[in-house]
C-alpha positions in Angstrom: 0.0 0.0 0.0 1.6 3.2 -1.1 1.8 6.3 1.2 0.0 8.6 -1.3 -2.9 6.2 -1.7 -3.1 5.9 2.1 -3.2 9.7 2.5 -6.0 10.0 0.0 -7.9 7.3 1.7 -7.5 8.9 5.1 -8.6 12.3 3.8 -11.7 10.7 2.3 -12.5 8.9 5.5 -12.1 12.1 7.6 -14.2 14.1 5.2 -17.0 11.5 5.1 -17.1 10.3 8.7 -20.1 11.9 10.3 -19.2 10.7 13.8 -16.0 12.8 14.3 -17.7 15.9 15.5 -17.7 18.0 12.3 -20.9 19.6 13.4 -19.1 21.2 16.3 -17.3 23.5 13.8 -19.3 26.3 12.2 -17.7 27.3 8.9 -19.7 30.6 8.7 -17.9 33.9 8.5 -16.7 35.1 11.9 -17.5 31.9 13.7 -14.5 30.5 15.7 -13.8 27.3 17.5 -13.6 27.1 21.3 -10.3 25.9 22.7 -11.8 22.7 24.3 -13.9 21.8 21.3 -11.2 22.6 18.7 -8.5 20.7 20.5 -10.7 17.7 20.9 -11.5 17.7 17.2 -7.9 18.1 16.2 -6.7 15.3 18.4 -9.5 13.1 17.3 -9.0 13.7 13.6 -5.3 13.9 13.4 -3.8 11.9 16.3 -4.0 8.2 15.8 -3.4 7.4 19.5 -6.7 9.1 20.6 -8.8 8.3 17.5 -11.9 6.4 18.8 -11.7 2.6 18.4 -15.0 2.5 16.4 -13.6 5.0 13.9 -10.4 3.0 13.5 -12.5 -0.2 13.0 -14.6 1.6 10.4 -11.6 2.8 8.5 -10.0 -0.7 8.7 -13.2 -2.3 7.3 -13.2 0.2 4.4 -9.6 -0.7 3.7 -10.3 -4.4 3.7 -13.1 -3.8 1.3 -10.7 -2.0 -1.1 -7.8 -4.3 -0.8 -6.9 -8.0 -0.4 -4.0 -10.1 0.9 -2.9 -13.6 2.0 -4.7 -14.5 5.2 -1.4 -15.8 6.6 -0.1 -12.3 6.8 -3.3 -10.6 8.0 -1.8 -9.5 11.4 1.2 -8.1 9.6 -0.9 -6.2 7.1 -3.0 -4.7 9.9 0.0 -3.6 11.9 1.6 -2.0 8.9 -1.7 -0.3 8.0 -2.0 1.1 11.5 1.6 2.4 11.3 1.0 4.1 8.0 -2.3 5.6 9.2 -0.6 7.1 12.2 2.2 8.6 10.0 -0.3 9.8 7.4 -2.5 11.6 10.0 0.5 13.3 11.4 1.5 14.3 7.8 -1.9 15.7 7.0 -2.0 17.8 10.2 1.4 19.2 9.3 0.3 20.1 5.7 -2.8 21.7 7.0 -0.8 24.0 9.3 2.3 24.7 7.2 1.3 24.4 3.5 -1.1 27.2 2.4 -1.5 25.6 -1.0 -2.9 22.4 0.5 -6.6 22.3 -0.1 -8.1 20.4 2.7 -11.8 20.5 1.7 -12.7 18.5 4.8 -11.2 21.1 7.1 -13.2 24.3 7.8 -11.2 27.5 7.9 -12.0 28.1 11.5 -10.6 24.6 12.5 -7.6 25.2 10.3 -6.8 28.5 12.0 -7.3 26.8 15.4 -4.8 24.1 14.5 -2.2 26.7 13.6 -2.8 28.5 16.9 -2.3 25.2 18.8 1.1 24.7 17.0 2.1 28.2 18.0 1.0 28.2 21.6 0.8 24.6 22.8 3.9 23.9 25.0 3.5 20.2 24.7 3.5 20.4 20.9 6.6 22.6 21.0 8.4 20.2 23.2 7.6 17.2 21.0 8.4 19.2 17.8 11.8 20.2 19.2 12.6 16.6 20.1 11.6 15.4 16.6 14.0 18.1 15.1 16.8 16.8 17.3 16.1 13.2 16.2 16.2 14.3 12.5 19.5 16.0 13.2 21.0 12.8 14.5 24.3 11.8 12.8 24.6 15.5 11.7 22.3 14.9 8.7 18.7 15.7 7.8 18.8 13.7 4.6 16.3 10.9 3.9 16.9 7.5 5.5 16.2 5.7 2.2 15.8 6.5 -1.4 12.7 4.6 -2.5 10.3 7.4 -1.5 6.8 6.3 -0.7 7.5 2.8 -2.0 7.8 0.4 1.0 10.8 -1.9 1.3 8.4 -4.9 0.8 7.4 -3.5 -2.6 11.0 -3.0 -3.5 11.8 -6.6 -2.5 8.9 -7.9 -4.6 10.1 -5.9 -7.7 13.7 -7.1 -7.2 12.5 -10.7 -6.8 10.8 -10.4 -10.2 13.8 -8.9 -11.8 16.3 -11.4 -10.3 14.0 -14.4 -10.4 15.0 -15.1 -6.8 14.7 -13.5 -3.4 17.3 -10.8 -3.1 19.6 -10.9 -0.1 19.1 -8.4 2.7 22.4 -6.6 1.9 21.4 -6.2 -1.7 18.0 -4.9 -0.6 19.6 -2.6 1.9 22.2 -1.3 -0.5 19.7 -0.5 -3.3 17.5 1.3 -0.9 20.2 3.5 0.7 22.5 4.4 -2.2 21.7 7.0 -4.8 22.5 6.9 -8.5 25.9 8.3 -7.9 26.8 5.6 -5.4 26.5 7.9 -2.4 24.7 6.7 0.8 21.7 8.7 1.9 23.3 9.5 5.3 26.4 8.6 7.4 24.5 6.0 9.5 23.6 4.0 6.3 27.3 4.1 5.2 28.5 3.0 8.6 26.2 0.0 8.6 27.3 -1.0 5.1 31.1 -0.6 5.9 30.6 -2.8 9.0 28.8 -5.4 6.9 31.7 -5.5 4.4 34.2 -6.0 7.2 32.2 -9.0 8.6 31.8 -10.4 5.1 35.5 -10.2 4.4 36.3 -11.9 7.8 33.6 -14.6 7.0 35.3 -15.4 3.6 38.6 -15.9 5.3 37.1 -18.5 7.7 38.6 -21.9 6.8 36.0 -23.9 8.6 33.0 -24.2 6.3 30.7 -25.1 9.1 31.4 -21.7 10.8 30.7 -19.6 7.7 27.5 -17.6 7.7 25.2 -16.4 5.0 25.0 -12.7 4.0 21.5 -12.5 5.6 23.0 -13.8 8.9 25.9 -11.3 8.7 23.6 -8.4 8.0 21.3 -9.4 10.9 24.3 -9.3 13.2 25.5 -5.9 11.9 22.2 -4.1 12.5 21.6 -5.7 15.9 18.6 -7.8 15.0 15.1 -6.9 16.0 14.8 -3.7 18.1 12.3 -3.1 20.8 9.8 -1.7 18.3 9.8 -4.9 16.4 11.8 -3.6 13.4 15.1 -4.3 11.7 17.2 -1.3 10.7 17.1 -0.6 6.9 14.6 -3.3 5.9 11.3 -1.9 6.9 8.3 -4.2 6.3 10.5 -6.6 4.2 12.2 -7.8 7.4 9.5 -10.4 8.0 10.3 -12.0 4.7 13.8 -12.9 5.9 13.7 -13.3 9.6 11.4 -14.8 12.2 10.2 -12.2 14.6 10.9 -13.2 18.2 8.0 -14.2 20.4 7.0 -12.2 23.5 8.8 -14.8 25.7 12.0 -14.4 23.6 11.6 -10.6 23.8 11.2 -10.8 27.6 14.2 -13.1 27.8 16.3 -10.7 25.7 15.1 -7.8 27.7 16.0 -9.6 30.9 19.4 -10.5 29.5 20.0 -6.9 28.5 19.0 -5.7 31.9 21.2 -8.3 33.5 24.2 -7.3 31.3 23.5 -3.6 32.1 23.4 -4.5 35.8 26.7 -6.3 35.4 28.2 -3.4 33.6 27.1 -1.1 36.4 28.6 -3.4 39.0 31.8 -3.5 37.0 32.0 0.3 36.9 31.2 0.5 40.6 33.8 -2.2 41.5 36.3 -0.4 39.3 35.6 2.9 41.1 35.8 1.1 44.5 39.0 -0.6 43.5 40.5 2.8 42.5 39.5 4.2 45.9 41.0 1.2 47.7 44.2 1.5 45.6 44.5 5.1 46.5 44.0 4.2 50.2 46.6 1.4 49.8 49.1 3.8 48.2 48.5 6.4 50.9 48.9 3.7 53.7 52.1 2.5 52.0 53.5 6.0 51.8 52.7 6.5 55.5 54.3 3.2 56.3 57.5 4.1 54.4 57.5 7.4 56.3 57.1 5.6 59.6 59.9 3.2 58.7 62.1 6.2 57.9 61.2 7.9 61.2 61.8 4.6 63.0 65.2 4.3 61.4 66.1 7.8 62.4 64.9 7.0 66.0 66.9 3.8 66.0 70.0 5.7 64.9 69.4 8.3 67.6 69.1 5.5 70.1 72.4 4.0 69.0 74.0 7.4 69.2 72.6 7.9 72.7 73.7 4.5 73.8 77.2 5.3 72.5 77.2 8.6 74.4 76.0 6.8 77.5 78.9 4.4 77.3 81.4 7.2 76.9 79.8 9.1 79.8 80.1 5.9 81.9 83.7 5.6 81.0 84.3 9.3 82.0 82.4 8.7 85.2 84.5 5.6 86.0 87.7 7.6 85.3 86.4 10.4 87.5 85.7 7.9 90.3 89.1 6.4 90.0 90.7 9.8 90.1 88.6 10.8 93.1 89.5 7.6 94.9 93.3 8.3 94.3 92.8 11.9 95.4 91.0 10.7 98.6 93.7 8.2 99.3 96.5 10.8 98.8 94.6 13.2 101.1 94.2 10.5 103.8 97.9 9.7 103.6 98.8 13.4 103.9 96.4 13.7 106.9 98.1 10.9 108.7 101.5 12.4 108.0 100.2 15.8 109.5 98.8 14.0 112.6 102.1 12.2 113.2 104.0 15.5 112.8 101.7 17.2 115.3 102.2 14.5 117.8 105.9 14.6 117.4 106.1 18.4 117.9 103.4 19.3 120.4 105.0 22.7 121.4 104.8 24.0 117.9 101.0 23.4 118.0 
């Protein structure tokens, strides 16, 4: 289903659906739309998330009446249809507000003016618009993500299959959808994926064990990271289901649990590394303090040795002094005895 056809169908349904509250908008001159009423109509008409379920069912039934498909892919078709409807409604709203040449016969002038006012004044819209702009600027490029325009990857695959008389490989489908006529990739991200695939392909060709070699589809699946959380494979669009089995809810939960577990382990590794760094710093500081203490202990030990040496010398001096004092005392006593004898021998002289 082409995007242009989807937009035309959506516009027709919006214009013809009498249950969407068109009667709340008076198209007469000078009649305006109240904030509450206008906002409700805009969100109902142009925001898939809040479009009433009965309206979605009615549009789906109309689409089924106009189209046909293999019953085996009914769920896939409906999911793709819902995705396209959501994008088309958003695109219609943007054209109504930004493209003066867009003739929306289903949209009264008063409602159109109110939609423009909402875009200018609604803070929530401004926030989401700003985020979308940042997303488009990712990889420093605002260029398109593929080159087939409104043709889906599934349609491109079907046309290539007819041309090649076989199912094209996923790298072939990816390359043709992301390289222009001059051989330039549509954006840096697309080229990065392709370069990574070529590296894996070269390494795979060098593998001597034939049982370990992988097909190009398997290599591409590894490069783009498999199914993402939104149930898509980068670069393949709706054609992904023709090549790979989509994981079940149980497998998704298992992968999610595994990712959370790995993330938890990574966090623990970072924390342990930080803790290890802190402990290493503490250990280095303790070692430095220990070396300083050893140095001070060595200096104290040397001081103790010097003190002990001085003490021995002092003891020697003291012993020498004692000996000298003893000799002096002995000489004095001898002299005293001599004096006493002399005095006894010569009493008159005393």
